[in-house]
PDB file of N, CA, C, O and CB in Angstrom:
ATOM      1  N   MET A   1       6.442   6.899  10.554  1.00  0.00           N
ATOM      2  CA  MET A   1       5.788   5.861   9.513  1.00  0.00           C
ATOM      3  C   MET A   1       6.235   6.466   8.084  1.00  0.00           C
ATOM      4  O   MET A   1       6.286   7.662   7.796  1.00  0.00           O
ATOM      5  CB  MET A   1       3.944   5.760   9.655  1.00  0.00           C
ATOM      6  N   LYS A   2       6.566   5.297   7.204  1.00  0.00           N
ATOM      7  CA  LYS A   2       6.915   5.923   5.538  1.00  0.00           C
ATOM      8  C   LYS A   2       5.660   5.029   5.119  1.00  0.00           C
ATOM      9  O   LYS A   2       5.319   3.950   5.604  1.00  0.00           O
ATOM     10  CB  LYS A   2       8.812   5.457   4.542  1.00  0.00           C
ATOM     11  N   ILE A   3       5.090   5.725   4.139  1.00  0.00           N
ATOM     12  CA  ILE A   3       4.160   4.973   3.553  1.00  0.00           C
ATOM     13  C   ILE A   3       4.348   4.293   2.470  1.00  0.00           C
ATOM     14  O   ILE A   3       3.360   3.773   1.952  1.00  0.00           O
ATOM     15  CB  ILE A   3       3.288   5.564   3.355  1.00  0.00           C
ATOM     16  N   TYR A   4       5.610   4.135   1.883  1.00  0.00           N
ATOM     17  CA  TYR A   4       5.710   3.097   0.643  1.00  0.00           C
ATOM     18  C   TYR A   4       7.076   2.078   1.668  1.00  0.00           C
ATOM     19  O   TYR A   4       8.248   2.299   1.365  1.00  0.00           O
ATOM     20  CB  TYR A   4       6.385   4.105  -1.383  1.00  0.00           C
ATOM     21  N   THR A   5       6.885   1.417   2.393  1.00  0.00           N
ATOM     22  CA  THR A   5       7.469   0.492   3.196  1.00  0.00           C
ATOM     23  C   THR A   5       6.658  -0.186   4.038  1.00  0.00           C
ATOM     24  O   THR A   5       5.621   0.306   4.483  1.00  0.00           O
ATOM     25  CB  THR A   5       8.376   0.999   3.866  1.00  0.00           C
ATOM     26  N   GLY A   6       7.111  -1.472   4.342  1.00  0.00           N
ATOM     27  CA  GLY A   6       6.546  -2.536   5.249  1.00  0.00           C
ATOM     28  C   GLY A   6       6.320  -3.792   4.342  1.00  0.00           C
ATOM     29  O   GLY A   6       6.664  -3.803   3.160  1.00  0.00           O
ATOM     30  N   PRO A   7       5.717  -4.853   4.972  1.00  0.00           N
ATOM     31  CA  PRO A   7       5.476  -6.129   4.454  1.00  0.00           C
ATOM     32  C   PRO A   7       4.124  -6.116   3.301  1.00  0.00           C
ATOM     33  O   PRO A   7       4.016  -6.894   2.354  1.00  0.00           O
ATOM     34  CB  PRO A   7       5.208  -7.106   5.789  1.00  0.00           C
ATOM     35  N   VAL A   8       3.195  -5.063   3.654  1.00  0.00           N
ATOM     36  CA  VAL A   8       2.029  -5.223   3.013  1.00  0.00           C
ATOM     37  C   VAL A   8       2.289  -4.287   1.561  1.00  0.00           C
ATOM     38  O   VAL A   8       1.677  -4.598   0.539  1.00  0.00           O
ATOM     39  CB  VAL A   8       0.741  -4.735   4.046  1.00  0.00           C
ATOM     40  N   PHE A   9       2.992  -3.435   1.572  1.00  0.00           N
ATOM     41  CA  PHE A   9       3.334  -2.999   0.566  1.00  0.00           C
ATOM     42  C   PHE A   9       4.209  -3.570  -0.199  1.00  0.00           C
ATOM     43  O   PHE A   9       4.081  -3.461  -1.418  1.00  0.00           O
ATOM     44  CB  PHE A   9       3.585  -2.082   0.744  1.00  0.00           C
ATOM     45  N   GLU A  10       5.207  -4.248   0.316  1.00  0.00           N
ATOM     46  CA  GLU A  10       5.962  -5.555  -0.296  1.00  0.00           C
ATOM     47  C   GLU A  10       5.433  -6.449  -1.532  1.00  0.00           C
ATOM     48  O   GLU A  10       5.815  -6.639  -2.687  1.00  0.00           O
ATOM     49  CB  GLU A  10       6.054  -6.547   0.820  1.00  0.00           C
ATOM     50  N   MET A  11       4.191  -6.978  -0.591  1.00  0.00           N
ATOM     51  CA  MET A  11       3.567  -7.787  -1.379  1.00  0.00           C
ATOM     52  C   MET A  11       2.782  -7.063  -2.078  1.00  0.00           C
ATOM     53  O   MET A  11       2.633  -7.681  -3.132  1.00  0.00           O
ATOM     54  CB  MET A  11       2.975  -8.744  -0.815  1.00  0.00           C
ATOM     55  N   ALA A  12       2.100  -5.969  -2.116  1.00  0.00           N
ATOM     56  CA  ALA A  12       0.996  -5.327  -3.246  1.00  0.00           C
ATOM     57  C   ALA A  12       2.047  -4.782  -4.400  1.00  0.00           C
ATOM     58  O   ALA A  12       1.537  -4.479  -5.479  1.00  0.00           O
ATOM     59  CB  ALA A  12      -0.127  -3.823  -2.520  1.00  0.00           C
ATOM     60  N   HIS A  13       3.401  -4.643  -4.261  1.00  0.00           N
ATOM     61  CA  HIS A  13       4.371  -4.357  -4.940  1.00  0.00           C
ATOM     62  C   HIS A  13       4.909  -5.406  -5.961  1.00  0.00           C
ATOM     63  O   HIS A  13       5.395  -5.145  -7.062  1.00  0.00           O
ATOM     64  CB  HIS A  13       5.216  -3.991  -4.090  1.00  0.00           C
ATOM     65  N   THR A  14       4.714  -6.812  -5.327  1.00  0.00           N
ATOM     66  CA  THR A  14       4.971  -7.839  -6.021  1.00  0.00           C
ATOM     67  C   THR A  14       3.372  -8.432  -7.029  1.00  0.00           C
ATOM     68  O   THR A  14       3.430  -9.105  -8.059  1.00  0.00           O
ATOM     69  CB  THR A  14       5.618  -8.898  -4.824  1.00  0.00           C
ATOM     70  N   GLN A  15       2.380  -8.054  -6.509  1.00  0.00           N
ATOM     71  CA  GLN A  15       1.236  -8.528  -6.872  1.00  0.00           C
ATOM     72  C   GLN A  15       1.290  -7.613  -8.097  1.00  0.00           C
ATOM     73  O   GLN A  15       1.351  -8.206  -9.174  1.00  0.00           O
ATOM     74  CB  GLN A  15       0.026  -8.464  -5.822  1.00  0.00           C
ATOM     75  N   PHE A  16       1.279  -6.416  -8.126  1.00  0.00           N
ATOM     76  CA  PHE A  16       1.458  -5.268  -9.182  1.00  0.00           C
ATOM     77  C   PHE A  16       2.330  -5.792 -10.240  1.00  0.00           C
ATOM     78  O   PHE A  16       1.967  -6.070 -11.383  1.00  0.00           O
ATOM     79  CB  PHE A  16       2.118  -3.906  -8.572  1.00  0.00           C
ATOM     80  N   ASP A  17       3.570  -5.906  -9.733  1.00  0.00           N
ATOM     81  CA  ASP A  17       4.509  -6.378 -10.723  1.00  0.00           C
ATOM     82  C   ASP A  17       4.010  -7.591 -11.762  1.00  0.00           C
ATOM     83  O   ASP A  17       4.255  -7.539 -12.968  1.00  0.00           O
ATOM     84  CB  ASP A  17       5.725  -6.848  -9.922  1.00  0.00           C
ATOM     85  N   THR A  18       3.156  -8.867 -11.032  1.00  0.00           N
ATOM     86  CA  THR A  18       3.109  -9.991 -11.546  1.00  0.00           C
ATOM     87  C   THR A  18       1.912  -9.664 -12.527  1.00  0.00           C
ATOM     88  O   THR A  18       1.848 -10.244 -13.611  1.00  0.00           O
ATOM     89  CB  THR A  18       2.988 -11.136 -10.514  1.00  0.00           C
ATOM     90  N   ILE A  19       1.004  -8.773 -12.161  1.00  0.00           N
ATOM     91  CA  ILE A  19      -0.257  -8.468 -13.161  1.00  0.00           C
ATOM     92  C   ILE A  19       0.186  -7.526 -14.249  1.00  0.00           C
ATOM     93  O   ILE A  19      -0.420  -7.303 -15.297  1.00  0.00           O
ATOM     94  CB  ILE A  19      -1.569  -7.746 -12.370  1.00  0.00           C
ATOM     95  N   SER A  20       1.534  -6.910 -13.783  1.00  0.00           N
ATOM     96  CA  SER A  20       1.708  -5.519 -14.872  1.00  0.00           C
ATOM     97  C   SER A  20       2.276  -6.516 -16.115  1.00  0.00           C
ATOM     98  O   SER A  20       1.930  -6.340 -17.284  1.00  0.00           O
ATOM     99  CB  SER A  20       3.140  -3.954 -14.258  1.00  0.00           C
ATOM    100  N   ASP A  21       3.351  -7.765 -15.619  1.00  0.00           N
ATOM    101  CA  ASP A  21       3.848  -8.714 -16.397  1.00  0.00           C
ATOM    102  C   ASP A  21       2.584  -9.246 -17.426  1.00  0.00           C
ATOM    103  O   ASP A  21       2.699  -9.443 -18.636  1.00  0.00           O
ATOM    104  CB  ASP A  21       4.486  -9.835 -15.428  1.00  0.00           C
ATOM    105  N   HIS A  22       1.477  -9.404 -16.690  1.00  0.00           N
ATOM    106  CA  HIS A  22       0.413 -10.430 -17.498  1.00  0.00           C
ATOM    107  C   HIS A  22      -0.108  -9.582 -18.653  1.00  0.00           C
ATOM    108  O   HIS A  22      -0.088 -10.031 -19.799  1.00  0.00           O
ATOM    109  CB  HIS A  22      -1.000 -11.001 -16.494  1.00  0.00           C
ATOM    110  N   LEU A  23      -0.634  -8.208 -18.340  1.00  0.00           N
ATOM    111  CA  LEU A  23      -1.062  -6.995 -18.999  1.00  0.00           C
ATOM    112  C   LEU A  23      -0.087  -6.573 -20.109  1.00  0.00           C
ATOM    113  O   LEU A  23      -0.552  -5.958 -21.069  1.00  0.00           O
ATOM    114  CB  LEU A  23      -1.211  -5.883 -17.979  1.00  0.00           C
ATOM    115  N   GLU A  24       1.083  -6.819 -20.064  1.00  0.00           N
ATOM    116  CA  GLU A  24       2.417  -6.473 -20.539  1.00  0.00           C
ATOM    117  C   GLU A  24       2.493  -4.806 -20.684  1.00  0.00           C
ATOM    118  O   GLU A  24       2.590  -4.186 -21.743  1.00  0.00           O
ATOM    119  CB  GLU A  24       2.700  -7.270 -22.011  1.00  0.00           C
ATOM    120  N   ILE A  25       2.431  -4.302 -19.465  1.00  0.00           N
ATOM    121  CA  ILE A  25       2.619  -2.916 -18.901  1.00  0.00           C
ATOM    122  C   ILE A  25       4.145  -2.815 -18.979  1.00  0.00           C
ATOM    123  O   ILE A  25       4.909  -3.598 -18.414  1.00  0.00           O
ATOM    124  CB  ILE A  25       1.998  -2.693 -17.317  1.00  0.00           C
ATOM    125  N   ALA A  26       4.584  -1.574 -19.881  1.00  0.00           N
ATOM    126  CA  ALA A  26       5.861  -1.211 -19.793  1.00  0.00           C
ATOM    127  C   ALA A  26       6.458  -0.990 -18.762  1.00  0.00           C
ATOM    128  O   ALA A  26       5.788  -0.373 -17.934  1.00  0.00           O
ATOM    129  CB  ALA A  26       6.057  -0.387 -20.338  1.00  0.00           C
ATOM    130  N   ALA A  27       7.717  -1.311 -18.395  1.00  0.00           N
ATOM    131  CA  ALA A  27       8.502  -1.190 -17.433  1.00  0.00           C
ATOM    132  C   ALA A  27       8.835   0.181 -16.916  1.00  0.00           C
ATOM    133  O   ALA A  27       9.220   0.468 -15.783  1.00  0.00           O
ATOM    134  CB  ALA A  27       9.500  -1.813 -17.770  1.00  0.00           C
ATOM    135  N   ASP A  28       8.572   1.175 -18.188  1.00  0.00           N
ATOM    136  CA  ASP A  28       8.911   2.824 -17.279  1.00  0.00           C
ATOM    137  C   ASP A  28       7.337   3.031 -17.414  1.00  0.00           C
ATOM    138  O   ASP A  28       7.141   4.245 -17.349  1.00  0.00           O
ATOM    139  CB  ASP A  28      10.194   4.456 -18.242  1.00  0.00           C
ATOM    140  N   GLU A  29       6.505   2.558 -17.526  1.00  0.00           N
ATOM    141  CA  GLU A  29       4.840   3.154 -17.040  1.00  0.00           C
ATOM    142  C   GLU A  29       4.645   2.815 -15.986  1.00  0.00           C
ATOM    143  O   GLU A  29       3.839   3.470 -15.326  1.00  0.00           O
ATOM    144  CB  GLU A  29       3.537   2.709 -17.730  1.00  0.00           C
ATOM    145  N   ARG A  30       5.282   1.687 -15.405  1.00  0.00           N
ATOM    146  CA  ARG A  30       4.632   1.009 -13.959  1.00  0.00           C
ATOM    147  C   ARG A  30       4.749   1.682 -12.513  1.00  0.00           C
ATOM    148  O   ARG A  30       4.080   1.409 -11.516  1.00  0.00           O
ATOM    149  CB  ARG A  30       5.338  -0.385 -13.712  1.00  0.00           C
ATOM    150  N   ASP A  31       6.019   2.861 -12.683  1.00  0.00           N
ATOM    151  CA  ASP A  31       6.129   3.639 -11.606  1.00  0.00           C
ATOM    152  C   ASP A  31       5.284   4.509 -11.135  1.00  0.00           C
ATOM    153  O   ASP A  31       4.899   4.539  -9.966  1.00  0.00           O
ATOM    154  CB  ASP A  31       6.980   4.170 -11.688  1.00  0.00           C
ATOM    155  N   PRO A  32       4.825   5.545 -12.351  1.00  0.00           N
ATOM    156  CA  PRO A  32       3.838   6.313 -12.216  1.00  0.00           C
ATOM    157  C   PRO A  32       2.204   5.353 -12.011  1.00  0.00           C
ATOM    158  O   PRO A  32       1.215   5.762 -11.403  1.00  0.00           O
ATOM    159  CB  PRO A  32       3.994   7.280 -13.534  1.00  0.00           C
ATOM    160  N   ILE A  33       2.291   4.580 -12.424  1.00  0.00           N
ATOM    161  CA  ILE A  33       0.799   3.860 -11.700  1.00  0.00           C
ATOM    162  C   ILE A  33       1.046   3.549 -10.369  1.00  0.00           C
ATOM    163  O   ILE A  33       0.364   3.991  -9.444  1.00  0.00           O
ATOM    164  CB  ILE A  33       0.245   2.357 -12.382  1.00  0.00           C
ATOM    165  N   PHE A  34       1.897   2.884 -10.251  1.00  0.00           N
ATOM    166  CA  PHE A  34       2.091   2.355  -8.551  1.00  0.00           C
ATOM    167  C   PHE A  34       2.313   3.466  -7.639  1.00  0.00           C
ATOM    168  O   PHE A  34       1.583   3.544  -6.650  1.00  0.00           O
ATOM    169  CB  PHE A  34       3.464   1.337  -8.273  1.00  0.00           C
ATOM    170  N   TYR A  35       3.349   4.463  -7.862  1.00  0.00           N
ATOM    171  CA  TYR A  35       3.415   5.223  -6.900  1.00  0.00           C
ATOM    172  C   TYR A  35       2.838   6.732  -7.127  1.00  0.00           C
ATOM    173  O   TYR A  35       3.446   7.631  -7.707  1.00  0.00           O
ATOM    174  CB  TYR A  35       4.711   5.154  -6.546  1.00  0.00           C
ATOM    175  N   PRO A  36       1.452   6.827  -6.510  1.00  0.00           N
ATOM    176  CA  PRO A  36       0.697   8.022  -6.326  1.00  0.00           C
ATOM    177  C   PRO A  36       1.272   9.405  -6.373  1.00  0.00           C
ATOM    178  O   PRO A  36       2.490   9.482  -6.210  1.00  0.00           O
ATOM    179  CB  PRO A  36       0.139   7.912  -5.187  1.00  0.00           C
ATOM    180  N   LYS A  37       0.845  10.103  -6.497  1.00  0.00           N
ATOM    181  CA  LYS A  37       1.428  11.726  -6.434  1.00  0.00           C
ATOM    182  C   LYS A  37       1.136  12.281  -5.078  1.00  0.00           C
ATOM    183  O   LYS A  37       1.939  13.146  -4.728  1.00  0.00           O
ATOM    184  CB  LYS A  37       0.654  12.820  -7.596  1.00  0.00           C
ATOM    185  N   ARG A  38       0.072  11.965  -4.126  1.00  0.00           N
ATOM    186  CA  ARG A  38      -0.340  11.832  -3.153  1.00  0.00           C
ATOM    187  C   ARG A  38      -1.245  10.735  -2.431  1.00  0.00           C
ATOM    188  O   ARG A  38      -2.125   9.987  -2.855  1.00  0.00           O
ATOM    189  CB  ARG A  38      -0.652  12.689  -3.183  1.00  0.00           C
ATOM    190  N   ALA A  39      -0.710  10.925  -1.242  1.00  0.00           N
ATOM    191  CA  ALA A  39      -1.397   9.712  -0.634  1.00  0.00           C
ATOM    192  C   ALA A  39      -2.152  10.039   0.666  1.00  0.00           C
ATOM    193  O   ALA A  39      -1.595  10.968   1.251  1.00  0.00           O
ATOM    194  CB  ALA A  39      -0.344   8.592  -0.328  1.00  0.00           C
ATOM    195  N   LEU A  40      -3.138   9.619   1.248  1.00  0.00           N
ATOM    196  CA  LEU A  40      -3.804   9.797   2.604  1.00  0.00           C
ATOM    197  C   LEU A  40      -3.528   8.737   3.627  1.00  0.00           C
ATOM    198  O   LEU A  40      -3.884   7.637   3.204  1.00  0.00           O
ATOM    199  CB  LEU A  40      -5.275   9.856   2.440  1.00  0.00           C
ATOM    200  N   THR A  41      -3.074   8.704   4.690  1.00  0.00           N
ATOM    201  CA  THR A  41      -3.035   8.095   5.717  1.00  0.00           C
ATOM    202  C   THR A  41      -3.960   8.550   7.179  1.00  0.00           C
ATOM    203  O   THR A  41      -3.811   9.582   7.834  1.00  0.00           O
ATOM    204  CB  THR A  41      -1.722   8.090   5.828  1.00  0.00           C
ATOM    205  N   VAL A  42      -4.782   7.605   7.392  1.00  0.00           N
ATOM    206  CA  VAL A  42      -5.812   7.724   8.617  1.00  0.00           C
ATOM    207  C   VAL A  42      -5.345   6.674   9.519  1.00  0.00           C
ATOM    208  O   VAL A  42      -4.718   5.641   9.284  1.00  0.00           O
ATOM    209  CB  VAL A  42      -7.462   7.484   8.227  1.00  0.00           C
ATOM    210  N   SER A  43      -5.939   7.336  10.955  1.00  0.00           N
ATOM    211  CA  SER A  43      -5.201   6.675  11.928  1.00  0.00           C
ATOM    212  C   SER A  43      -6.898   6.743  12.535  1.00  0.00           C
ATOM    213  O   SER A  43      -7.560   7.767  12.370  1.00  0.00           O
ATOM    214  CB  SER A  43      -3.592   7.485  12.777  1.00  0.00           C
ATOM    215  N   CYS A  44      -7.362   5.749  13.109  1.00  0.00           N
ATOM    216  CA  CYS A  44      -8.648   5.678  14.128  1.00  0.00           C
ATOM    217  C   CYS A  44      -8.257   5.068  15.388  1.00  0.00           C
ATOM    218  O   CYS A  44      -7.373   4.235  15.587  1.00  0.00           O
ATOM    219  CB  CYS A  44      -9.899   4.791  13.553  1.00  0.00           C
ATOM    220  N   GLN A  45      -9.182   5.700  16.329  1.00  0.00           N
ATOM    221  CA  GLN A  45      -9.351   5.151  17.636  1.00  0.00           C
ATOM    222  C   GLN A  45     -10.191   4.092  17.478  1.00  0.00           C
ATOM    223  O   GLN A  45     -11.146   4.233  16.713  1.00  0.00           O
ATOM    224  CB  GLN A  45      -9.848   6.066  18.628  1.00  0.00           C
ATOM    225  N   ILE A  46      -9.964   2.646  18.276  1.00  0.00           N
ATOM    226  CA  ILE A  46     -10.780   1.880  18.354  1.00  0.00           C
ATOM    227  C   ILE A  46     -10.744   1.788  19.758  1.00  0.00           C
ATOM    228  O   ILE A  46      -9.723   2.154  20.339  1.00  0.00           O
ATOM    229  CB  ILE A  46     -10.639   0.826  17.580  1.00  0.00           C
ATOM    230  N   HIS A  47     -12.047   1.200  20.614  1.00  0.00           N
ATOM    231  CA  HIS A  47     -12.700   0.965  22.139  1.00  0.00           C
ATOM    232  C   HIS A  47     -12.474  -0.300  22.008  1.00  0.00           C
ATOM    233  O   HIS A  47     -12.879  -0.832  20.974  1.00  0.00           O
ATOM    234  CB  HIS A  47     -14.336   1.364  22.564  1.00  0.00           C
ATOM    235  N   ARG A  48     -11.808  -1.069  22.958  1.00  0.00           N
ATOM    236  CA  ARG A  48     -11.498  -2.626  22.573  1.00  0.00           C
ATOM    237  C   ARG A  48     -13.136  -2.885  23.984  1.00  0.00           C
ATOM    238  O   ARG A  48     -13.609  -1.959  24.643  1.00  0.00           O
ATOM    239  CB  ARG A  48      -9.098  -3.485  23.123  1.00  0.00           C
ATOM    240  N   ASP A  49     -13.564  -4.210  24.036  1.00  0.00           N
ATOM    241  CA  ASP A  49     -14.153  -4.558  24.707  1.00  0.00           C
ATOM    242  C   ASP A  49     -13.715  -4.577  26.276  1.00  0.00           C
ATOM    243  O   ASP A  49     -14.602  -4.362  27.103  1.00  0.00           O
ATOM    244  CB  ASP A  49     -14.414  -5.455  24.144  1.00  0.00           C
ATOM    245  N   ASP A  50     -11.945  -4.908  26.871  1.00  0.00           N
ATOM    246  CA  ASP A  50     -12.009  -4.703  27.665  1.00  0.00           C
ATOM    247  C   ASP A  50     -11.650  -3.277  28.587  1.00  0.00           C
ATOM    248  O   ASP A  50     -11.134  -3.194  29.702  1.00  0.00           O
ATOM    249  CB  ASP A  50     -11.690  -5.559  27.712  1.00  0.00           C
ATOM    250  N   GLY A  51     -12.208  -2.045  27.522  1.00  0.00           N
ATOM    251  CA  GLY A  51     -11.911  -0.914  27.772  1.00  0.00           C
ATOM    252  C   GLY A  51     -10.383  -0.383  27.422  1.00  0.00           C
ATOM    253  O   GLY A  51     -10.044   0.784  27.621  1.00  0.00           O
ATOM    254  N   SER A  52      -9.717  -1.153  27.006  1.00  0.00           N
ATOM    255  CA  SER A  52      -8.776   0.192  26.573  1.00  0.00           C
ATOM    256  C   SER A  52      -9.145   0.491  25.084  1.00  0.00           C
ATOM    257  O   SER A  52     -10.048  -0.007  24.412  1.00  0.00           O
ATOM    258  CB  SER A  52      -6.950  -0.114  26.679  1.00  0.00           C
ATOM    259  N   THR A  53      -8.229   1.418  24.747  1.00  0.00           N
ATOM    260  CA  THR A  53      -8.079   2.005  23.643  1.00  0.00           C
ATOM    261  C   THR A  53      -6.768   1.668  22.665  1.00  0.00           C
ATOM    262  O   THR A  53      -5.638   1.503  23.125  1.00  0.00           O
ATOM    263  CB  THR A  53      -8.151   3.279  24.023  1.00  0.00           C
ATOM    264  N   ALA A  54      -7.109   1.587  21.180  1.00  0.00           N
ATOM    265  CA  ALA A  54      -5.858   1.225  20.236  1.00  0.00           C
ATOM    266  C   ALA A  54      -6.044   2.158  19.277  1.00  0.00           C
ATOM    267  O   ALA A  54      -6.991   2.945  19.295  1.00  0.00           O
ATOM    268  CB  ALA A  54      -5.762  -0.286  19.577  1.00  0.00           C
ATOM    269  N   VAL A  55      -5.003   2.123  18.232  1.00  0.00           N
ATOM    270  CA  VAL A  55      -5.083   3.231  17.580  1.00  0.00           C
ATOM    271  C   VAL A  55      -4.494   2.320  16.125  1.00  0.00           C
ATOM    272  O   VAL A  55      -4.345   2.903  15.051  1.00  0.00           O
ATOM    273  CB  VAL A  55      -4.162   4.645  18.333  1.00  0.00           C
TER     274      VAL A  55
END
């Protein structure tokens, strides 16, 4: 699983670009803001009502 892929990431990137245009953030300053140096991914088990478990 890659953190910087997928439909949710693409949606967030589109929204970030839109608001960056509105705030007049320079294009060369956007990547350092949008792509963090570190990221934390967490997986949690959930127990469903039917007795099954999902992550």
